[in-house]
Backbone bond lengths (Angstrom), bond angles and torsions (degrees), N, CA, C in turn:
res aa  C-N    CA-C-N  psi(-1)  N-CA   C-N-CA  omega(-1)  CA-C   N-CA-C  phi
1 M - - - 1.466 - - 1.526 109.45 -
2 E 1.322 116.71 129.82 1.459 121.53 179.99 1.530 110.30 -94.58
3 I 1.324 115.94 137.04 1.462 120.73 177.57 1.524 108.44 -91.38
4 T 1.323 116.43 109.13 1.460 122.05 179.97 1.525 109.66 -105.77
5 R 1.325 115.98 175.01 1.463 119.92 176.16 1.527 110.23 -61.87
6 N 1.329 116.46 -36.13 1.465 119.67 178.59 1.529 111.28 -67.01
7 T 1.340 115.99 -35.54 1.466 119.73 176.59 1.519 110.09 -61.70
8 I 1.322 115.67 -48.50 1.465 120.63 -179.60 1.525 110.65 -61.80
9 K 1.327 116.33 -41.79 1.468 120.86 -179.87 1.524 111.21 -62.51
10 L 1.336 116.60 -43.70 1.467 120.57 -179.78 1.524 111.17 -63.90
11 V 1.332 116.56 -48.53 1.463 119.83 -177.81 1.526 110.21 -63.33
12 K 1.315 116.92 -42.65 1.463 120.68 -179.97 1.527 111.26 -62.96
13 S 1.333 116.98 -33.85 1.469 120.52 -179.04 1.524 112.08 -64.53
14 L 1.337 117.47 -20.99 1.463 121.05 -177.40 1.525 112.64 -72.32
15 Q 1.325 117.06 -3.27 1.462 119.80 171.35 1.527 110.78 -70.68
16 Q 1.327 116.88 -17.04 1.459 121.70 -178.60 1.529 110.80 -101.56
17 K 1.327 115.85 137.96 1.466 121.90 -178.13 1.525 111.89 -56.49
18 K 1.321 116.88 -40.94 1.466 121.49 -178.11 1.521 111.56 -55.17
19 F 1.326 116.17 -45.51 1.467 119.80 -175.81 1.527 111.84 -81.38
20 R 1.335 117.60 -28.73 1.471 118.80 173.26 1.519 109.85 -61.66
21 R 1.319 116.05 -42.93 1.463 119.77 179.80 1.529 111.24 -69.61
22 E 1.317 116.05 -39.25 1.467 120.10 -178.55 1.525 111.50 -63.44
23 H 1.338 116.50 -42.87 1.465 120.68 -175.59 1.531 112.91 -96.39
24 G 1.334 117.14 -13.10 1.465 119.58 -177.78 1.512 112.61 67.84
25 L 1.345 116.36 32.57 1.460 122.00 -175.52 1.525 110.76 -133.60
26 F 1.337 116.18 155.39 1.460 121.33 171.69 1.520 108.68 -142.91
27 I 1.338 116.13 166.97 1.461 119.67 -175.94 1.525 111.31 -111.04
28 V 1.324 114.20 147.51 1.463 123.00 175.57 1.524 106.61 -127.08
29 E 1.332 116.81 128.50 1.465 120.52 -174.64 1.520 112.37 -122.39
30 G 1.322 115.22 153.51 1.455 121.18 174.86 1.519 112.54 91.28
31 E 1.317 115.47 151.60 1.464 121.24 -174.01 1.523 112.80 -57.77
32 K 1.344 117.82 -51.78 1.461 120.13 -174.66 1.525 112.02 -62.76
33 S 1.330 116.46 -49.53 1.463 119.72 -176.48 1.524 111.72 -66.17
34 V 1.333 117.16 -38.34 1.464 119.83 178.47 1.530 110.31 -65.80
35 L 1.324 117.54 -40.05 1.468 119.93 176.92 1.526 111.14 -63.35
36 E 1.328 116.54 -36.87 1.471 119.97 177.88 1.528 110.56 -62.53
37 V 1.328 116.70 -45.15 1.463 119.01 -178.07 1.526 111.01 -71.77
38 L 1.332 117.41 -30.64 1.467 120.25 175.19 1.529 111.21 -64.50
39 G 1.314 116.15 -31.10 1.458 120.54 -179.93 1.513 113.96 -88.89
40 S 1.328 117.21 4.17 1.460 121.62 -178.31 1.527 110.54 -101.29
41 T 1.327 115.31 -175.62 1.466 120.53 177.22 1.526 111.90 -93.44
42 M 1.324 117.66 1.46 1.460 120.52 179.95 1.528 110.44 -67.35
43 K 1.328 115.88 147.12 1.462 121.35 -179.33 1.525 110.09 -90.07
44 I 1.327 115.55 126.44 1.459 121.59 -177.69 1.523 108.87 -102.06
45 D 1.325 115.60 116.41 1.459 120.69 -178.88 1.524 111.23 -72.09
46 A 1.341 116.37 -38.39 1.465 120.09 179.68 1.522 109.66 -153.26
47 L 1.317 115.49 139.29 1.458 122.11 176.10 1.520 108.57 -119.23
48 F 1.332 115.49 122.36 1.458 121.66 176.56 1.528 107.54 -113.20
49 G 1.322 116.68 127.10 1.454 119.36 -179.27 1.511 111.49 -147.20
50 T 1.317 115.41 156.62 1.456 118.65 173.57 1.528 108.33 -66.19
51 E 1.307 116.53 159.69 1.466 119.69 179.19 1.521 110.70 -58.04
52 S 1.331 116.07 -36.64 1.461 120.42 178.66 1.523 111.13 -64.19
53 F 1.340 116.92 -46.37 1.465 120.96 179.74 1.525 110.67 -61.24
54 L 1.317 116.94 -47.18 1.469 120.74 -177.46 1.525 111.56 -65.19
55 R 1.323 116.72 -31.75 1.467 120.10 179.26 1.531 110.85 -74.87
56 V 1.325 116.42 -48.20 1.468 120.86 -176.27 1.527 111.62 -65.91
57 Y 1.334 116.57 -37.34 1.468 120.17 -174.65 1.528 112.51 -110.12
58 A 1.316 116.48 28.79 1.471 120.42 -178.82 1.523 112.15 -56.91
59 N 1.337 116.87 -35.34 1.474 119.68 -177.82 1.522 112.85 -76.77
60 H 1.351 117.52 -7.04 1.466 120.86 176.72 1.527 111.67 -88.40
61 I 1.319 116.81 -15.09 1.465 120.64 -176.17 1.524 108.31 -84.32
62 A 1.329 115.36 105.91 1.466 121.01 -171.70 1.525 111.32 -108.77
63 N 1.325 114.66 -164.10 1.461 120.88 -176.26 1.525 113.84 -70.52
64 N 1.342 116.79 -10.78 1.462 118.29 179.94 1.527 112.25 -83.19
65 V 1.346 117.63 4.53 1.468 122.40 178.87 1.524 109.12 -106.58
66 T 1.331 116.47 121.88 1.465 120.76 -177.48 1.520 112.25 -82.55
67 Q 1.349 117.03 -46.17 1.465 121.33 -176.82 1.525 109.75 -134.40
68 V 1.330 115.89 145.90 1.465 121.65 178.44 1.525 108.46 -131.58
69 A 1.329 115.95 137.56 1.464 119.96 177.78 1.517 110.05 -144.61
70 A 1.326 115.78 139.85 1.462 120.65 173.92 1.522 108.77 -77.28
71 A 1.334 115.64 137.85 1.465 121.04 -179.46 1.517 109.05 -138.06
72 N 1.315 116.05 150.07 1.459 118.75 174.87 1.529 109.59 -90.52
73 E 1.321 116.37 171.79 1.463 120.44 -175.63 1.525 111.88 -61.63
74 K 1.322 116.99 -36.08 1.465 120.36 179.49 1.520 110.61 -62.85
75 Q 1.321 117.38 -44.18 1.466 120.91 179.72 1.523 111.46 -65.66
76 L 1.328 116.96 -42.63 1.466 120.50 179.48 1.525 110.90 -61.59
77 T 1.320 115.93 -42.61 1.462 120.30 -179.69 1.519 110.88 -67.99
78 E 1.323 116.35 -38.67 1.461 120.64 -179.34 1.528 111.26 -66.47
79 M 1.323 117.30 -34.77 1.463 121.02 -178.68 1.518 112.86 -76.75
80 G 1.334 116.73 -30.45 1.457 119.90 -170.72 1.511 114.77 -104.64
81 A 1.334 114.42 -168.37 1.459 121.51 -178.47 1.522 112.29 -101.96
82 Y 1.338 117.47 -11.37 1.462 120.96 -179.32 1.529 110.81 -71.46
83 A 1.332 115.58 149.68 1.463 120.21 175.49 1.521 110.59 -66.44
84 S 1.327 116.77 -29.49 1.462 121.77 174.29 1.524 108.39 -154.15
85 N 1.326 115.74 150.49 1.464 121.14 -178.89 1.521 107.69 -148.45
86 N 1.323 116.44 111.55 1.470 120.36 -176.86 1.526 112.52 -108.86
87 A 1.354 116.35 20.53 1.467 118.30 -176.18 1.527 112.71 -133.10
88 A 1.333 116.99 -74.79 1.466 118.21 -171.34 1.521 112.07 -160.97
89 L 1.330 114.13 162.65 1.465 123.19 173.75 1.522 107.37 -144.74
90 A 1.323 116.47 134.73 1.462 121.36 178.90 1.520 109.81 -118.37
91 V 1.316 115.69 138.88 1.464 122.28 172.23 1.525 106.06 -102.21
92 V 1.328 116.07 117.65 1.464 121.75 -168.10 1.524 110.32 -118.62
93 E 1.318 116.27 142.23 1.462 121.00 176.35 1.528 109.95 -71.92
94 I 1.329 116.66 134.21 1.462 120.43 174.57 1.531 107.35 -69.30
95 P 1.328 118.11 119.67 1.469 119.40 -177.04 1.529 111.97 -64.70
96 E 1.318 115.84 150.76 1.459 120.36 173.43 1.529 108.90 -65.76
97 P 1.337 117.66 139.92 1.468 119.37 178.13 1.528 110.81 -58.68
98 I 1.320 115.74 140.94 1.461 119.90 177.72 1.527 109.05 -104.20
99 P 1.325 118.12 150.17 1.469 120.31 179.75 1.529 110.69 -61.00
100 F 1.321 115.68 143.96 1.462 119.93 177.77 1.521 109.95 -85.70
101 E 1.319 115.33 127.51 1.460 121.75 174.64 1.518 108.23 -133.76
102 L 1.312 115.74 135.41 1.460 121.39 -178.90 1.523 109.22 -104.28
103 A 1.322 115.81 117.37 1.463 120.32 -179.90 1.526 110.12 -79.29
104 A 1.312 116.44 157.92 1.460 121.43 178.22 1.526 109.85 -60.58
105 G 1.315 116.80 129.89 1.454 121.89 178.17 1.518 115.03 77.98
106 E 1.330 117.70 4.61 1.469 120.80 -176.22 1.528 111.55 -85.05
107 Y 1.326 115.44 138.88 1.458 121.37 169.92 1.524 109.16 -103.23
108 V 1.327 115.67 134.13 1.455 122.37 179.74 1.524 108.47 -118.77
109 L 1.314 116.72 132.22 1.461 121.57 176.32 1.523 108.66 -80.48
110 V 1.335 116.47 128.76 1.464 121.93 -179.50 1.528 108.38 -119.68
111 L 1.323 116.26 127.00 1.462 121.86 -175.44 1.523 110.02 -115.96
112 D 1.319 115.44 126.28 1.461 121.38 -176.93 1.528 110.19 -108.43
113 D 1.327 116.11 107.36 1.467 122.43 172.87 1.532 113.12 63.30
114 I 1.318 117.12 41.79 1.470 120.83 173.84 1.524 107.71 -78.93
115 R 1.321 116.45 115.20 1.465 121.25 -173.55 1.526 113.50 -101.01
116 D 1.326 117.49 -24.62 1.460 120.78 -174.87 1.529 110.43 -82.69
117 P 1.338 118.30 119.51 1.471 120.24 -177.98 1.523 113.30 -59.96
118 G 1.335 116.45 -38.19 1.458 119.55 179.25 1.516 111.92 -62.81
119 N 1.333 116.33 -40.00 1.462 120.06 177.78 1.521 111.36 -64.52
120 L 1.331 116.99 -45.47 1.464 118.78 -179.24 1.523 110.46 -63.17
121 G 1.331 117.21 -43.54 1.459 119.50 178.94 1.515 112.34 -61.06
122 T 1.334 116.55 -41.47 1.465 120.82 178.33 1.523 111.01 -65.46
123 M 1.327 117.25 -37.87 1.463 120.76 178.21 1.526 111.33 -65.80
124 I 1.323 116.76 -39.19 1.468 120.11 176.79 1.529 109.71 -61.92
125 R 1.320 116.11 -45.52 1.469 120.82 179.58 1.529 110.88 -63.31
126 T 1.332 116.97 -41.99 1.462 121.30 -179.30 1.523 111.04 -67.29
127 A 1.329 116.49 -41.79 1.466 120.18 177.70 1.525 110.45 -60.53
128 D 1.314 116.32 -40.24 1.462 121.33 177.86 1.528 110.40 -61.48
129 W 1.320 116.87 -41.72 1.471 121.90 179.29 1.528 111.11 -59.33
130 F 1.337 116.11 -41.17 1.462 120.30 -176.27 1.531 113.11 -90.94
131 G 1.322 117.28 7.71 1.456 120.21 173.59 1.512 115.79 83.30
132 V 1.335 117.34 10.44 1.466 120.29 175.35 1.527 107.95 -73.21
133 Q 1.314 117.02 132.52 1.466 120.45 -173.43 1.521 114.08 -104.94
134 Q 1.347 116.77 -12.80 1.459 119.74 -179.10 1.527 110.19 -137.49
135 I 1.329 115.33 142.02 1.457 122.08 173.29 1.521 107.90 -127.01
136 I 1.322 115.44 133.09 1.458 121.36 175.05 1.524 108.05 -108.91
137 C 1.319 116.31 129.00 1.462 122.27 177.98 1.526 109.52 -112.26
138 S 1.321 116.21 145.39 1.458 118.92 169.70 1.525 108.14 -68.54
139 T 1.311 116.46 161.99 1.468 120.26 -177.12 1.527 112.45 -68.92
140 T 1.337 117.59 -9.78 1.465 120.85 178.38 1.526 112.55 -95.88
141 C 1.320 117.61 -0.96 1.469 120.44 176.53 1.531 110.17 -71.71
142 V 1.320 115.67 156.49 1.458 120.93 173.54 1.530 108.84 -62.31
143 E 1.335 116.57 150.35 1.464 120.43 179.31 1.525 110.67 -68.57
144 W 1.325 115.97 140.05 1.471 119.41 -177.29 1.522 112.12 -68.21
145 H 1.343 118.90 -21.78 1.460 120.21 -179.64 1.529 113.01 -94.36
146 N 1.327 117.47 13.01 1.464 121.61 168.94 1.535 108.14 -59.32
147 P 1.341 119.37 136.25 1.473 120.42 -176.35 1.527 114.46 -54.59
148 K 1.336 117.62 -35.46 1.464 119.94 -179.53 1.527 111.26 -72.16
149 V 1.329 117.14 -31.96 1.465 120.58 175.15 1.527 109.31 -66.60
150 I 1.330 115.77 -47.63 1.463 121.18 -179.86 1.522 110.41 -57.98
151 S 1.327 116.39 -44.58 1.462 120.87 -179.38 1.523 111.53 -62.25
152 A 1.337 117.09 -47.04 1.465 121.09 -177.02 1.524 112.38 -69.52
153 S 1.324 117.36 -25.31 1.468 119.90 -178.45 1.525 112.28 -76.41
154 M 1.324 117.92 -16.02 1.469 122.62 176.86 1.531 112.68 53.02
155 G 1.323 116.24 41.46 1.459 120.78 176.08 1.514 114.86 92.41
156 S 1.331 117.80 -11.47 1.469 119.82 -177.45 1.525 112.64 -67.62
157 F 1.335 117.80 -17.96 1.464 120.33 178.08 1.526 111.44 -61.67
158 T 1.332 117.95 -19.98 1.467 120.69 179.95 1.524 112.19 -76.86
159 R 1.337 117.72 -13.97 1.469 120.81 -175.27 1.523 113.76 -114.53
160 I 1.322 117.53 -6.52 1.465 121.16 -177.46 1.524 109.39 -109.77
161 A 1.324 117.13 128.15 1.466 121.11 174.81 1.526 108.24 -78.73
162 M 1.334 116.34 123.07 1.461 121.38 -177.51 1.528 109.82 -105.13
163 H 1.341 115.61 131.78 1.464 121.70 179.65 1.530 108.95 -127.94
164 Y 1.327 116.29 149.45 1.466 121.79 175.10 1.526 108.52 -124.52
165 F 1.349 115.92 126.87 1.460 121.38 -177.33 1.528 110.60 -140.83
166 V 1.325 115.30 157.29 1.462 120.83 161.75 1.527 104.54 -76.73
167 L 1.320 117.46 111.39 1.463 120.61 -166.45 1.530 114.80 -60.72
168 P 1.336 120.15 -45.21 1.474 117.60 178.91 1.530 112.89 -58.36
169 E 1.324 117.12 -35.38 1.466 120.33 178.08 1.528 110.49 -67.33
170 L 1.327 116.29 -40.01 1.467 120.45 177.57 1.524 110.63 -60.86
171 F 1.339 116.31 -45.46 1.460 119.96 -176.29 1.526 111.70 -70.08
172 T 1.321 116.68 -29.89 1.467 119.51 174.79 1.524 110.19 -64.27
173 A 1.331 115.68 -39.41 1.466 120.32 179.88 1.528 112.00 -72.11
174 H 1.344 116.89 -22.27 1.474 121.44 179.95 1.534 108.69 -124.48
175 N 1.305 115.70 52.07 1.462 121.33 -173.10 1.526 113.33 -65.94
176 D 1.334 116.94 -20.49 1.462 120.32 -178.27 1.528 112.87 -87.67
177 V 1.331 117.11 1.84 1.469 121.59 -178.25 1.527 109.27 -98.76
178 R 1.330 116.78 133.35 1.465 120.24 180.00 1.520 110.58 -67.87
179 R 1.331 115.08 143.32 1.460 122.29 -176.72 1.528 108.33 -124.42
180 Y 1.323 115.35 103.13 1.461 121.96 -179.12 1.530 108.26 -92.70
181 G 1.328 117.04 119.35 1.456 120.03 -178.17 1.514 112.74 -115.87
182 A 1.330 116.80 133.89 1.464 121.69 179.15 1.527 109.55 -81.29
183 V 1.336 115.67 113.67 1.467 122.30 179.08 1.525 108.57 -134.57
184 L 1.322 116.83 156.89 1.464 120.30 -175.34 1.523 112.83 -66.40
185 D 1.330 117.51 -31.38 1.469 120.08 -176.53 1.530 112.19 -104.19
186 G 1.327 116.93 25.38 1.457 120.11 -179.05 1.516 112.93 -83.43
187 D 1.322 116.44 176.09 1.462 121.64 176.81 1.528 109.50 -71.93
188 P 1.330 117.61 136.28 1.476 119.89 -179.24 1.528 111.61 -57.31
189 V 1.320 115.89 132.14 1.457 120.21 -179.08 1.529 109.26 -76.45
190 H 1.338 116.42 144.59 1.465 122.20 178.70 1.526 107.33 -149.13
191 P 1.328 119.14 171.59 1.471 120.77 -174.53 1.521 115.18 -55.15
192 G 1.327 118.78 -23.02 1.461 120.12 -179.28 1.516 114.18 -98.63
193 T 1.334 117.51 6.66 1.465 120.55 -176.36 1.526 112.09 -62.18
194 F 1.316 116.47 -45.94 1.462 121.16 -174.74 1.526 110.24 -95.59
195 D 1.332 116.41 127.30 1.463 118.35 178.75 1.529 110.40 -83.96
196 T 1.307 115.96 175.77 1.468 120.86 -173.94 1.524 113.09 -86.84
197 K 1.324 117.32 3.35 1.466 120.23 -178.20 1.528 112.68 -84.53
198 G 1.337 116.79 -6.33 1.455 119.93 179.90 1.514 112.15 86.47
199 G 1.334 115.68 -179.99 1.454 119.80 179.96 1.516 111.56 159.15
200 F 1.333 114.78 -168.26 1.457 122.41 178.35 1.529 109.23 -106.32
201 L 1.328 116.98 131.96 1.461 122.21 173.87 1.520 107.75 -109.59
202 L 1.343 116.83 116.19 1.461 121.53 -173.45 1.523 112.12 -103.47
203 I 1.338 114.92 132.66 1.461 123.25 173.06 1.527 107.01 -121.58
204 G 1.332 116.54 135.69 1.457 119.96 -175.35 1.518 114.57 -100.68
205 N 1.305 114.22 -176.49 1.460 124.25 -178.68 1.526 112.26 -54.32
206 E 1.344 115.76 146.72 1.459 122.06 -175.76 1.527 112.69 -56.58
207 A 1.322 117.97 -36.94 1.468 121.08 -175.83 1.523 113.15 -100.96
208 H 1.330 117.00 -34.97 1.464 120.19 -169.92 1.523 114.24 -113.86
209 G 1.321 117.84 -4.29 1.457 120.07 179.61 1.522 112.06 74.47
210 I 1.322 115.29 -158.97 1.463 121.26 179.72 1.524 109.32 -71.12
211 S 1.320 116.81 135.29 1.464 120.72 -179.01 1.528 110.44 -63.77
212 K 1.328 116.43 153.43 1.466 121.51 -177.65 1.521 111.61 -58.25
213 E 1.332 116.07 -41.63 1.461 120.38 -178.56 1.519 111.23 -61.38
214 V 1.323 116.24 -40.76 1.463 120.42 -179.89 1.524 110.58 -77.35
215 E 1.328 117.11 -37.65 1.464 121.07 -178.85 1.528 111.53 -58.92
216 Q 1.318 116.46 -33.37 1.464 120.53 -179.99 1.526 112.89 -66.04
217 T 1.328 116.95 -17.57 1.467 120.44 -177.74 1.530 112.53 -93.27
218 L 1.337 118.29 -4.33 1.464 120.93 -175.80 1.526 111.29 -66.63
219 T 1.313 115.01 143.01 1.465 119.83 171.79 1.525 110.70 -96.86
220 D 1.342 116.62 -25.44 1.466 121.57 -178.45 1.528 108.73 -137.46
221 R 1.327 116.25 125.84 1.464 122.04 177.30 1.526 107.77 -102.25
222 I 1.327 116.58 118.27 1.460 120.23 -175.43 1.524 110.33 -124.89
223 S 1.327 115.51 159.20 1.462 120.47 177.62 1.521 109.30 -146.61
224 I 1.322 115.48 162.83 1.465 121.95 176.34 1.521 107.53 -94.88
225 P 1.336 118.82 123.98 1.468 120.63 -178.03 1.532 111.69 -55.71
226 R 1.325 115.69 133.96 1.469 121.22 -179.99 1.524 109.65 -108.54
227 R 1.329 115.65 131.72 1.464 120.33 178.69 1.534 111.93 -113.85
228 G 1.317 117.00 -15.90 1.457 120.96 -179.29 1.517 111.96 -107.01
229 E 1.332 116.07 -155.01 1.456 121.37 -174.01 1.527 113.79 -110.09
230 A 1.338 118.27 -0.46 1.469 120.03 -179.95 1.522 110.19 -60.78
231 E 1.327 115.61 139.61 1.464 120.39 -177.39 1.520 112.32 -69.84
232 S 1.342 116.00 -36.44 1.462 119.32 -177.38 1.523 109.73 -159.02
233 L 1.338 115.40 172.55 1.458 122.11 176.54 1.525 109.71 -107.80
234 N 1.321 116.07 150.58 1.454 120.29 169.81 1.526 108.69 -57.12
235 A 1.329 116.88 140.58 1.465 121.12 -175.05 1.525 112.24 -59.13
236 A 1.329 117.20 -39.89 1.465 119.94 -178.50 1.526 111.42 -69.09
237 I 1.339 116.80 -36.41 1.464 120.19 177.89 1.525 110.01 -68.07
238 A 1.335 116.65 -44.10 1.467 120.54 177.46 1.525 110.18 -59.22
239 C 1.316 115.97 -40.07 1.462 121.16 178.62 1.526 110.69 -58.48
240 G 1.325 116.89 -46.21 1.458 120.82 -179.10 1.516 112.60 -63.56
241 I 1.331 116.53 -42.06 1.465 120.34 179.85 1.529 110.34 -62.48
242 L 1.321 116.84 -44.30 1.464 120.26 -178.05 1.527 111.81 -70.11
243 L 1.325 116.75 -39.39 1.466 118.94 177.79 1.524 111.46 -62.29
244 S 1.326 116.63 -31.15 1.468 119.87 -179.47 1.523 112.12 -67.88
245 Q 1.329 116.96 -15.37 1.463 121.29 -179.12 1.531 113.04 -93.86
246 L 1.324 117.36 -5.95 1.465 119.29 -179.03 1.526 110.69 -67.24
247 P 1.327 116.94 146.10 1.475 119.55 -179.16 1.525 112.01 -69.79
């Protein structure tokens, strides 16, 4: 595969939501994240790597890769969003959405209006650390295949099933499932807060918290005990603290 100016232009355009949706593709950059996607079931439309990367990791390039091309660091940087890239960049097909199913005893992280890509990526990575396998986002959340989300997730996006729903409609369909929402005036969370039957753990917008419409559907209002004077916690940090309390 030859890297032309049109190739670079197309790959670079995938930093924008409009073109990701138009082409059904997104980009993954950097050695670690590219290796993660190479080891996943995701379909890779094109893999660009330095000669060193392609040589060292030749046995990682499997049948899920359609095209491979050697690229220098200047080309990799020009195509991607990183300030510098000395390893690889993959152009990956956006997977078809999979049906949402809730297993017995499963906890699912639910995010309401998370707009910051770095926060969403960190939450995906944190959920992966704590063994959460599914994340549900409201339709106003940033897209999970935004380059900054992919970067912050450090490859965890390959292991977490991502869903987007109108949250009140989702909760109506799963009305028998407990919905724990993080709010400032909730009951302090402790090791016995979450039961073993599973449920939804909701984290709200970075500035405004859980929306009023969604807050009305909560079965349990919880909060993280505060001992200092800070007004609030970063959403991704709050997410990690609450996930650490799950059974």
